[in-house]
ROSE-4610 file (N, C-alpha, C; in Angstrom, 1 decimal, always signed):
// ROSE-4610
residu = [I/I/I/A/A/A/K/K/K/V/V/V/D/D/D/Q/Q/Q/K/K/K/G/G/G/G/G/G/T/T/T/G/G/G/M/M/M/S/S/S/G/G/G/T/T/T/A/A/A/I/I/I/M/M/M/Q/Q/Q/E/E/E/S/S/S/T/T/T/I/I/I/F/F/F/Q/Q/Q/T/T/T/G/G/G/V/V/V/Y/Y/Y/S/S/S/V/V/V/A/A/A/D/D/D/V/V/V/L/L/L/Q/Q/Q/R/R/R/G/G/G/N/N/N/G/G/G/N/N/N/K/K/K/S/S/S/I/I/I/I/I/I/N/N/N/Q/Q/Q/N/N/N/N/N/N/E/E/E/I/I/I/M/M/M/I/I/I/G/G/G/T/T/T/K/K/K/G/G/G/N/N/N/Y/Y/Y/A/A/A/F/F/F/V/V/V/E/E/E/Q/Q/Q/Y/Y/Y/G/G/G/R/R/R/E/E/E/N/N/N/F/F/F/S/S/S/K/K/K/V/V/V/E/E/E/Q/Q/Q/M/M/M/N/N/N/D/D/D/A/A/A/N/N/N/L/L/L/A/A/A/R/R/R/T/T/T/T/T/T/Q/Q/Q/Q/Q/Q/G/G/G/H/H/H/G/G/G/N/N/N/K/K/K/S/S/S/I/I/I/T/T/T/D/D/D/Q/Q/Q/T/T/T/S/S/S/D/D/D/M/M/M/L/L/L/S/S/S/P/P/P/S/S/S/I/I/I/I/I/I/P/P/P/S/S/S/H/H/H/F/F/F/L/L/L/Q/Q/Q/R/R/R/S/S/S/I/I/I/V/V/V/G/G/G/Q/Q/Q/T/T/T/G/G/G/E/E/E/F/F/F/N/N/N/Y/Y/Y/C/C/C/R/R/R/V/V/V/T/T/T/Q/Q/Q/N/N/N/G/G/G/D/D/D/N/N/N/N/N/N/L/L/L/S/S/S/T/T/T/I/I/I/T/T/T/Q/Q/Q/D/D/D/A/A/A/L/L/L/C/C/C/E/E/E/G/G/G/S/S/S/A/A/A/G/G/G/D/D/D/P/P/P/W/W/W/T/T/T/N/N/N/E/E/E/A/A/A/L/L/L/V/V/V/L/L/L/Q/Q/Q/T/T/T/G/G/G/E/E/E/L/L/L/N/N/N/F/F/F/S/S/S/S/S/S/I/I/I/N/N/N/Q/Q/Q/M/M/M/D/D/D/A/A/A/P/P/P/L/L/L/H/H/H/D/D/D/A/A/A/N/N/N/N/N/N/Y/Y/Y/A/A/A/K/K/K/V/V/V/T/T/T/Q/Q/Q/T/T/T/N/N/N/D/D/D/L/L/L/G/G/G/I/I/I/N/N/N/A/A/A/L/L/L/G/G/G]
num = [1/1/1/2/2/2/3/3/3/4/4/4/5/5/5/6/6/6/7/7/7/8/8/8/9/9/9/10/10/10/11/11/11/12/12/12/13/13/13/14/14/14/15/15/15/16/16/16/17/17/17/18/18/18/19/19/19/20/20/20/21/21/21/22/22/22/23/23/23/24/24/24/25/25/25/26/26/26/27/27/27/28/28/28/29/29/29/30/30/30/31/31/31/32/32/32/33/33/33/34/34/34/35/35/35/36/36/36/37/37/37/38/38/38/39/39/39/40/40/40/41/41/41/42/42/42/43/43/43/44/44/44/45/45/45/46/46/46/47/47/47/48/48/48/49/49/49/50/50/50/51/51/51/52/52/52/53/53/53/54/54/54/55/55/55/56/56/56/57/57/57/58/58/58/59/59/59/60/60/60/61/61/61/62/62/62/63/63/63/64/64/64/65/65/65/66/66/66/67/67/67/68/68/68/69/69/69/70/70/70/71/71/71/72/72/72/73/73/73/74/74/74/75/75/75/76/76/76/77/77/77/78/78/78/79/79/79/80/80/80/81/81/81/82/82/82/83/83/83/84/84/84/85/85/85/86/86/86/87/87/87/88/88/88/89/89/89/90/90/90/91/91/91/92/92/92/93/93/93/94/94/94/95/95/95/96/96/96/97/97/97/98/98/98/99/99/99/100/100/100/101/101/101/102/102/102/103/103/103/104/104/104/105/105/105/106/106/106/107/107/107/108/108/108/109/109/109/110/110/110/111/111/111/112/112/112/113/113/113/114/114/114/115/115/115/116/116/116/117/117/117/118/118/118/119/119/119/120/120/120/121/121/121/122/122/122/123/123/123/124/124/124/125/125/125/126/126/126/127/127/127/128/128/128/129/129/129/130/130/130/131/131/131/132/132/132/133/133/133/134/134/134/135/135/135/136/136/136/137/137/137/138/138/138/139/139/139/140/140/140/141/141/141/142/142/142/143/143/143/144/144/144/145/145/145/146/146/146/147/147/147/148/148/148/149/149/149/150/150/150/151/151/151/152/152/152/153/153/153/154/154/154/155/155/155/156/156/156/157/157/157/158/158/158/159/159/159/160/160/160/161/161/161/162/162/162/163/163/163/164/164/164/165/165/165/166/166/166/167/167/167/168/168/168/169/169/169/170/170/170/171/171/171/172/172/172/173/173/173/174/174/174/175/175/175/176/176/176/177/177/177/178/178/178/179/179/179/180/180/180/181/181/181/182/182/182/183/183/183/184/184/184/185/185/185/186/186/186/187/187/187/188/188/188/189/189/189/190/190/190/191/191/191/192/192/192/193/193/193/194/194/194/195/195/195/196/196/196/197/197/197/198/198/198]
x = [+1.1/+0.2/+0.7/+0.5/+1.4/+0.6/+0.8/-0.3/+0.6/+0.2/+1.1/-0.2/+0.4/-0.4/+0.0/+0.3/+1.5/+0.6/+0.8/+0.4/+1.3/+1.5/+2.6/+3.0/+4.5/+5.3/+4.7/+4.9/+4.3/+5.1/+6.3/+7.7/+7.6/+6.5/+6.4/+7.9/+8.4/+9.7/+10.6/+11.5/+12.3/+11.9/+10.8/+10.1/+9.5/+8.8/+7.5/+8.1/+8.9/+9.5/+8.8/+8.7/+7.4/+7.9/+6.8/+7.5/+7.5/+8.5/+8.9/+8.5/+8.5/+8.0/+8.1/+9.2/+9.7/+9.4/+8.6/+8.4/+8.7/+9.7/+9.5/+9.0/+8.1/+7.9/+7.9/+8.8/+9.2/+8.7/+8.1/+7.5/+6.1/+5.7/+4.5/+4.1/+3.4/+2.3/+3.7/+3.5/+4.5/+3.4/+3.7/+2.6/+3.6/+3.4/+4.1/+3.3/+3.3/+2.3/+3.1/+3.1/+3.6/+3.0/+3.1/+2.3/+3.1/+3.4/+4.1/+3.4/+3.9/+3.2/+4.2/+4.4/+5.3/+6.1/+7.2/+7.6/+9.3/+9.3/+11.0/+11.1/+10.0/+10.3/+10.8/+11.4/+11.6/+11.3/+10.7/+10.8/+11.2/+11.6/+11.9/+12.1/+10.8/+10.7/+11.0/+11.9/+12.6/+12.0/+10.7/+10.5/+10.8/+11.3/+11.4/+10.9/+10.1/+9.4/+9.1/+10.0/+10.0/+9.2/+8.6/+8.4/+7.0/+6.3/+5.1/+4.2/+4.7/+3.9/+4.4/+2.9/+3.2/+3.6/+3.5/+4.4/+3.4/+4.3/+3.6/+3.6/+4.8/+4.8/+5.5/+6.3/+6.9/+6.1/+6.5/+5.2/+6.4/+5.9/+7.0/+6.0/+5.9/+5.0/+6.2/+6.1/+6.5/+5.6/+6.1/+5.3/+6.3/+6.5/+7.1/+6.1/+6.6/+5.9/+6.8/+7.1/+8.1/+8.8/+10.0/+10.3/+12.0/+12.3/+13.6/+13.8/+12.8/+13.5/+13.4/+14.4/+14.7/+14.5/+13.6/+13.5/+13.7/+14.9/+14.8/+14.6/+13.9/+13.3/+13.9/+14.6/+15.1/+14.3/+14.0/+13.1/+13.5/+14.2/+14.4/+13.7/+13.4/+12.5/+11.4/+11.2/+9.8/+10.0/+8.6/+7.9/+9.3/+9.7/+10.5/+9.0/+9.5/+8.6/+9.3/+8.9/+9.9/+8.8/+9.0/+8.1/+8.9/+8.7/+9.7/+8.9/+8.8/+7.9/+9.3/+9.2/+9.6/+9.5/+9.3/+8.8/+9.8/+9.9/+10.8/+11.3/+12.6/+13.6/+14.9/+15.1/+16.5/+16.9/+15.7/+16.2/+16.1/+17.1/+17.2/+17.4/+16.4/+16.4/+16.8/+17.7/+17.9/+17.8/+16.5/+16.4/+16.9/+17.6/+17.8/+17.7/+16.4/+15.8/+16.3/+17.0/+16.7/+17.2/+15.5/+15.4/+15.9/+16.7/+16.9/+15.5/+14.7/+13.7/+14.4/+15.3/+15.9/+15.0/+14.2/+13.4/+12.1/+11.3/+9.9/+9.7/+8.7/+9.0/+8.3/+9.0/+8.9/+8.3/+8.4/+8.0/+6.4/+6.2/+4.5/+4.5/+2.8/+2.7/+3.4/+4.4/+4.9/+5.9/+6.2/+7.1/+8.9/+9.6/+11.0/+12.0/+11.3/+12.4/+11.3/+11.9/+11.0/+11.8/+11.4/+12.2/+11.4/+11.1/+10.8/+11.7/+11.5/+12.1/+11.4/+11.8/+10.7/+11.8/+11.7/+12.6/+12.3/+11.9/+11.6/+12.5/+12.4/+13.0/+13.9/+15.5/+16.3/+17.4/+17.4/+18.9/+19.2/+18.0/+18.6/+18.9/+19.4/+20.2/+20.2/+19.6/+20.0/+19.7/+20.6/+21.0/+20.3/+19.4/+19.3/+19.4/+20.6/+20.4/+20.3/+19.5/+18.9/+19.1/+19.9/+20.4/+20.2/+18.8/+18.9/+17.1/+16.8/+15.6/+15.5/+13.9/+13.7/+14.6/+15.1/+15.7/+14.4/+14.9/+13.8/+15.1/+14.7/+15.5/+14.3/+14.4/+14.1/+14.7/+14.8/+15.6/+14.3/+14.5/+13.4/+14.7/+14.3/+15.9/+15.2/+15.2/+14.2/+15.5/+15.6/+16.4/+16.1/+15.1/+14.8/+15.4/+16.8/+17.7/+18.8/+19.1/+20.3/+21.7/+22.3/+23.7/+25.0/+26.0/+27.2/+27.7/+27.8/+28.4/+29.1/+30.2/+31.1/+30.3/+29.5/+28.6/+27.3/+27.5/+26.1/+25.0/+25.5/+23.9/+23.5/+22.1/+22.1/+22.2/+21.7/+21.6/+21.9/+22.5/+23.3/+23.5/+22.1/+21.9/+22.6/+23.1/+23.3/+23.6/+22.9/+22.2/+22.5/+23.8/+23.5/+23.4/+22.4/+22.1/+22.2/+22.9/+23.4/+23.1/+21.8/+21.7/+20.6/+20.1/+18.8/+19.0/+17.5/+16.9/+17.9/+18.3/+18.7/+17.7/+17.7/+17.0/+17.7/+17.5/+18.0/+17.2/+17.6/+16.6/+17.6/+17.1/+18.1/+17.6/+17.3/+16.8/+17.6/+17.4/+18.4/+17.3/+18.0/+17.4/+18.6/+17.9/+19.1/+18.4/+19.1/+18.6/+17.8/+17.0/+16.5/+17.4/+17.5/+18.4/+19.5/+20.2/+21.2/+21.4/+22.1/+22.5/+22.5/+22.1/+22.1/+23.3/+23.9/+25.2/+25.3/+24.6/+24.8/+24.7/+25.4/+25.8/+26.1/+25.2/+25.5/+25.1/+26.0/+26.4/+26.1/+25.4/+25.0/+25.1/+26.1/+26.6/+25.9/+25.6/+25.6/+25.2/+26.3/+26.4/+26.8/+26.2/+25.9/+24.6/+24.1/+23.1/+21.9/+22.4/+21.4/+22.1/+21.5/+22.3/+21.2/+21.4/+20.2/+20.7/+21.1/+21.5/+20.8/+20.9/+19.7/+20.6/+20.4/+21.3/+20.2/+20.2/+19.3/+19.4]
y = [-1.0/+0.0/+1.4/+2.2/+3.2/+4.6/+5.6/+6.7/+8.0/+8.7/+9.9/+11.6/+12.6/+13.7/+14.6/+15.1/+16.5/+17.7/+19.2/+20.5/+21.5/+22.0/+23.2/+23.7/+23.9/+24.1/+23.8/+24.8/+24.5/+24.2/+24.1/+24.2/+25.0/+25.9/+27.7/+28.3/+28.3/+29.6/+29.4/+30.2/+29.7/+29.7/+30.4/+29.8/+29.2/+28.8/+27.7/+26.5/+25.5/+24.4/+23.2/+22.5/+20.8/+20.1/+19.5/+18.5/+17.2/+16.2/+15.1/+14.1/+12.5/+11.2/+10.2/+9.5/+8.1/+7.1/+6.0/+4.4/+3.7/+2.6/+1.7/+0.3/-0.5/-1.8/-3.1/-4.0/-5.2/-6.2/-7.3/-8.2/-8.3/-8.8/-8.1/-7.4/-6.8/-6.0/-5.2/-4.4/-2.9/-1.8/-0.8/+0.2/+1.4/+2.4/+3.5/+5.1/+5.7/+7.0/+8.4/+9.1/+10.2/+11.3/+12.6/+13.6/+15.0/+16.1/+16.9/+17.8/+19.3/+20.4/+21.5/+22.3/+23.2/+23.4/+23.6/+23.8/+22.8/+22.4/+21.7/+20.1/+20.0/+18.9/+17.7/+16.6/+15.3/+14.0/+12.8/+11.7/+11.0/+9.5/+8.6/+7.2/+6.3/+5.1/+4.1/+3.1/+1.8/+0.3/-0.3/-1.4/-2.7/-3.5/-5.1/-6.1/-6.6/-8.0/-9.2/-10.2/-11.5/-12.0/-12.0/-13.2/-13.3/-14.6/-14.7/-15.5/-15.9/-16.9/-15.6/-15.4/-14.5/-13.8/-12.7/-11.4/-10.2/-9.5/-8.3/-7.2/-7.3/-5.7/-5.0/-3.9/-3.3/-2.0/-0.6/+0.6/+1.7/+2.7/+3.7/+5.4/+6.2/+7.2/+8.0/+9.5/+10.5/+11.9/+12.6/+14.1/+15.2/+16.1/+16.8/+18.2/+19.7/+21.0/+21.6/+22.7/+23.7/+23.8/+24.0/+24.0/+22.8/+22.3/+21.6/+20.6/+20.0/+19.1/+17.9/+17.2/+15.5/+14.5/+13.0/+12.1/+11.1/+9.9/+8.7/+7.2/+6.4/+5.4/+4.0/+3.4/+2.1/+1.0/+0.1/-1.2/-2.6/-3.5/-5.4/-6.0/-7.1/-8.0/-7.9/-8.1/-7.8/-7.2/-6.5/-5.9/-4.7/-3.7/-2.6/-1.3/-0.7/+1.0/+2.0/+2.7/+4.2/+5.2/+6.2/+7.5/+8.8/+9.5/+10.9/+11.9/+13.0/+14.2/+15.1/+16.2/+17.5/+18.2/+19.4/+20.8/+22.1/+22.8/+23.6/+24.3/+24.1/+24.3/+23.6/+23.1/+22.6/+21.3/+20.0/+19.3/+17.8/+17.1/+15.9/+14.9/+13.4/+12.3/+11.0/+10.1/+9.0/+7.8/+6.9/+5.6/+4.3/+3.7/+2.0/+1.4/+0.1/-0.8/-2.2/-3.3/-4.6/-5.3/-6.2/-7.1/-8.4/-9.2/-10.3/-11.8/-11.2/-12.3/-13.6/-13.5/-14.5/-14.4/-13.6/-13.3/-12.5/-13.5/-12.7/-11.2/-10.6/-9.0/-8.9/-8.4/-7.6/-6.1/-5.2/-3.9/-3.8/-3.0/-2.3/-2.2/-2.9/-3.4/-4.4/-4.6/-6.2/-5.8/-4.8/-4.4/-5.0/-5.5/-6.0/-4.3/-3.6/-2.7/-1.3/-0.4/+1.0/+2.1/+3.0/+4.3/+5.2/+6.6/+7.7/+9.0/+9.6/+11.1/+12.1/+13.4/+14.1/+15.7/+16.5/+17.6/+18.7/+19.6/+21.3/+22.4/+23.4/+24.4/+24.2/+24.4/+24.4/+24.0/+23.3/+22.4/+21.1/+20.5/+19.3/+18.2/+17.6/+16.3/+15.0/+13.8/+12.6/+11.1/+10.7/+9.4/+7.9/+7.0/+6.0/+4.5/+3.8/+2.5/+1.4/+0.7/-0.7/-1.9/-3.0/-3.7/-4.8/-6.0/-6.7/-7.2/-7.4/-7.4/-6.7/-6.5/-5.6/-4.6/-3.8/-2.4/-1.4/+0.2/+1.1/+2.5/+2.8/+4.6/+5.7/+6.9/+7.8/+9.2/+10.0/+11.4/+12.7/+13.1/+14.8/+16.0/+17.0/+17.6/+19.4/+20.2/+21.5/+22.4/+23.5/+24.4/+25.5/+26.6/+27.4/+28.5/+28.5/+29.5/+28.5/+29.1/+28.9/+28.3/+27.5/+26.8/+28.1/+27.9/+28.7/+28.3/+29.5/+29.3/+28.2/+27.9/+26.6/+25.4/+25.2/+24.0/+24.0/+23.0/+22.9/+22.4/+21.5/+21.2/+22.4/+22.8/+22.8/+22.1/+21.0/+20.0/+18.6/+17.9/+16.1/+15.7/+13.9/+12.5/+12.1/+10.9/+9.5/+8.4/+7.2/+6.1/+5.0/+4.0/+2.9/+1.6/+0.9/+0.0/-1.7/-2.6/-4.0/-4.8/-5.9/-6.8/-6.8/-7.3/-7.2/-6.2/-6.1/-5.2/-4.2/-3.0/-1.7/-0.8/+0.3/+1.4/+3.0/+3.4/+4.8/+6.1/+7.2/+8.3/+9.2/+10.2/+11.4/+13.1/+13.9/+14.9/+15.9/+16.9/+18.2/+19.1/+20.6/+21.7/+23.1/+24.4/+25.3/+26.0/+26.9/+27.9/+29.0/+29.7/+30.7/+32.0/+32.0/+33.3/+33.0/+31.9/+31.0/+30.0/+30.2/+29.4/+27.7/+26.7/+25.3/+25.1/+23.6/+23.0/+22.0/+21.0/+19.9/+18.7/+18.0/+16.9/+15.3/+14.4/+13.1/+11.9/+11.1/+9.9/+8.8/+7.3/+6.2/+5.3/+4.7/+2.9/+2.2/+0.9/+0.1/-1.7/-2.3/-3.3/-4.5/-4.5/-5.6/-6.2/-7.3/-7.8/-7.4/-7.1/-6.1/-4.6/-3.6/-2.1/-1.3/-0.3/+1.3/+2.2/+3.1/+4.5/+5.6/+6.3/+7.2/+8.8/+9.5/+10.5/+11.9/+12.9/+13.8/+15.4]
z = [+0.2/+0.1/+0.0/-1.0/-1.0/-1.3/-0.1/-0.3/-0.3/-1.1/-1.4/-1.6/-0.4/-0.1/-0.3/-1.4/-1.5/-2.0/-1.6/-1.8/-1.5/-2.3/-1.9/-3.6/-3.4/-4.5/-6.1/-6.8/-8.1/-9.3/-8.9/-9.7/-10.7/-10.8/-11.8/-11.8/-10.6/-10.1/-9.0/-8.8/-7.7/-6.5/-6.3/-4.7/-4.7/-5.5/-4.9/-6.0/-5.5/-5.8/-5.6/-6.7/-6.3/-5.5/-5.4/-3.6/-4.5/-4.1/-4.8/-4.0/-4.2/-3.2/-4.1/-3.8/-4.4/-3.5/-4.2/-3.4/-4.0/-3.3/-4.0/-2.8/-4.0/-3.0/-3.3/-2.6/-3.3/-2.1/-3.1/-1.7/-1.1/-0.3/+0.5/+1.6/+1.6/+2.9/+3.1/+2.7/+3.2/+3.3/+4.0/+4.1/+3.8/+3.0/+3.1/+3.0/+3.5/+3.6/+4.1/+2.9/+2.8/+2.7/+4.0/+4.2/+3.4/+2.8/+2.5/+1.9/+3.0/+2.8/+2.6/+1.7/+1.6/+0.4/+0.3/-0.9/-1.2/-2.1/-2.3/-1.5/-0.5/+0.4/-0.6/-0.4/-0.8/+0.3/-0.2/+0.6/-0.7/+0.0/-0.6/+0.3/+0.1/+0.4/-0.3/+0.7/-0.2/+0.6/+0.4/+1.2/+0.7/+1.2/+0.6/+2.1/+1.1/+2.4/+1.8/+2.1/+1.6/+1.9/+3.2/+4.3/+3.5/+3.6/+3.1/+3.8/+5.1/+6.0/+7.1/+8.2/+9.4/+9.8/+8.1/+8.5/+9.3/+9.1/+9.9/+9.3/+7.8/+7.4/+7.7/+6.9/+6.9/+6.9/+7.5/+7.9/+8.1/+7.1/+7.0/+6.6/+7.6/+7.6/+7.3/+6.8/+6.7/+6.7/+7.1/+7.3/+7.2/+6.3/+6.5/+6.0/+6.8/+6.5/+6.4/+5.7/+5.7/+3.9/+3.8/+2.5/+2.4/+1.6/+1.0/+2.7/+2.8/+4.0/+3.0/+3.7/+3.3/+4.2/+3.4/+4.3/+3.5/+4.0/+3.4/+4.3/+3.8/+4.6/+3.8/+4.9/+3.7/+5.0/+4.4/+5.1/+4.7/+5.3/+4.9/+5.6/+5.0/+5.8/+6.6/+7.7/+8.2/+9.8/+9.6/+11.1/+11.2/+10.2/+10.5/+10.7/+11.7/+11.5/+11.9/+10.8/+11.0/+10.8/+11.5/+11.5/+11.6/+10.3/+10.1/+10.4/+11.0/+11.2/+11.1/+10.2/+10.1/+9.7/+10.5/+10.0/+10.3/+9.1/+9.1/+7.9/+7.7/+6.8/+6.5/+5.6/+5.8/+6.8/+7.1/+7.9/+7.1/+7.7/+6.6/+7.8/+7.6/+8.2/+7.3/+7.7/+7.1/+8.1/+7.4/+8.7/+7.7/+8.0/+7.6/+8.9/+7.8/+9.0/+8.2/+9.2/+8.6/+9.8/+10.0/+11.1/+10.4/+11.1/+11.5/+11.4/+12.4/+12.9/+13.3/+13.9/+15.0/+16.3/+16.5/+18.3/+17.7/+18.7/+18.8/+18.6/+18.6/+19.0/+20.4/+20.5/+22.3/+22.7/+21.4/+21.0/+21.5/+22.2/+21.4/+19.9/+19.7/+18.6/+17.8/+18.3/+17.9/+16.7/+16.5/+15.9/+16.1/+15.4/+15.5/+15.9/+15.0/+14.9/+15.0/+15.5/+15.5/+16.0/+14.9/+15.4/+14.6/+15.4/+15.6/+15.6/+14.6/+14.6/+14.1/+14.9/+14.9/+15.3/+14.0/+13.8/+13.4/+14.3/+14.0/+14.2/+13.3/+13.0/+11.6/+11.6/+10.6/+10.7/+9.7/+9.1/+10.3/+10.8/+12.0/+11.2/+11.4/+10.7/+11.2/+11.3/+12.1/+10.8/+11.6/+10.5/+11.7/+11.2/+12.3/+11.2/+11.8/+11.5/+12.4/+12.3/+12.9/+11.9/+12.9/+12.5/+13.5/+13.6/+14.4/+14.7/+16.0/+16.5/+17.6/+18.1/+19.2/+19.6/+18.1/+18.8/+18.8/+19.5/+19.6/+19.3/+18.8/+18.4/+18.5/+19.4/+19.4/+18.9/+18.4/+18.5/+17.8/+19.2/+19.1/+19.2/+17.8/+17.7/+16.8/+18.3/+17.7/+17.5/+16.3/+16.5/+16.0/+16.6/+16.2/+15.6/+15.9/+15.2/+14.2/+13.8/+12.3/+13.1/+13.1/+13.5/+13.0/+13.2/+12.7/+11.9/+10.9/+9.4/+9.1/+9.8/+9.9/+9.7/+10.1/+10.8/+10.0/+9.1/+8.2/+9.1/+10.2/+10.7/+12.3/+12.6/+13.7/+15.0/+15.3/+15.7/+14.8/+15.2/+14.2/+15.4/+14.8/+15.8/+14.9/+15.2/+14.7/+15.5/+14.9/+15.7/+15.0/+15.9/+14.9/+16.2/+15.8/+16.9/+16.2/+16.7/+16.1/+17.2/+16.9/+17.8/+18.1/+19.6/+20.2/+21.0/+21.6/+22.7/+23.0/+22.2/+22.3/+22.1/+23.1/+23.4/+23.3/+22.2/+22.5/+22.1/+23.0/+23.0/+23.0/+22.1/+21.6/+21.9/+22.7/+22.8/+22.4/+21.4/+21.7/+21.1/+22.0/+21.2/+21.6/+20.9/+21.4/+22.0/+23.1/+23.9/+23.3/+23.8/+23.2/+23.0/+21.8/+21.0/+20.7/+21.1/+20.6/+19.6/+18.9/+17.7/+18.5/+17.8/+18.7/+17.2/+18.0/+17.6/+18.5/+18.6/+19.5/+18.1/+19.3/+18.2/+19.3/+19.0/+19.6/+18.7/+19.2/+19.2/+19.7/+19.2/+20.0/+19.0/+19.9/+18.9/+20.0/+19.7/+20.6/+19.6/+19.8/+19.6/+20.3/+21.5/+22.3/+22.3/+22.7/+23.0/+23.3/+24.4/+25.5/+26.0/+25.7/+25.6/+26.0/+26.9/+26.9/+27.1/+25.8/+25.8/+25.9/+26.9/+26.8/+26.4/+25.9/+25.6/+25.3/+26.2/+26.2/+27.0]
């Protein structure tokens, strides 16, 4: 199932750039839902689920408001859930999920991997990579002011989860009237690890 709802730029001038959404689905029972409002937002979703029996399916939900935001979601195998919400200007989110399907799901809603991203403001960047089962990542970034000229990103978050039962939470924002130049990196490679950074 693929659903795209886009309103905004007409592509007729430099200030009204058209929206762009690309969805690739291979195999069975994948759901992709994209909502874009504004100018020049771009979304790419690639889902591959070859599991034919007892499949949960992959779910990708993307909402982007504002201008020139970019989101990419890659999901391999079964029972991956990705939700990306971006509002503002120049935000970028990349999510890669590959479940190995060696363990039963204990995450709520019975997904093997779950990634939740929320970015507000300008020039936030995050990348989430999940390989294994029962991994959960949440990222919330808020940048009301632009970052310094020497750094293209205001807030930057990188998450790598490999194995089982990893949990990561990142929450970053700028102070009032101050530029945000926050950076967080979480790497989890053990079978049972919990990292919380915020």
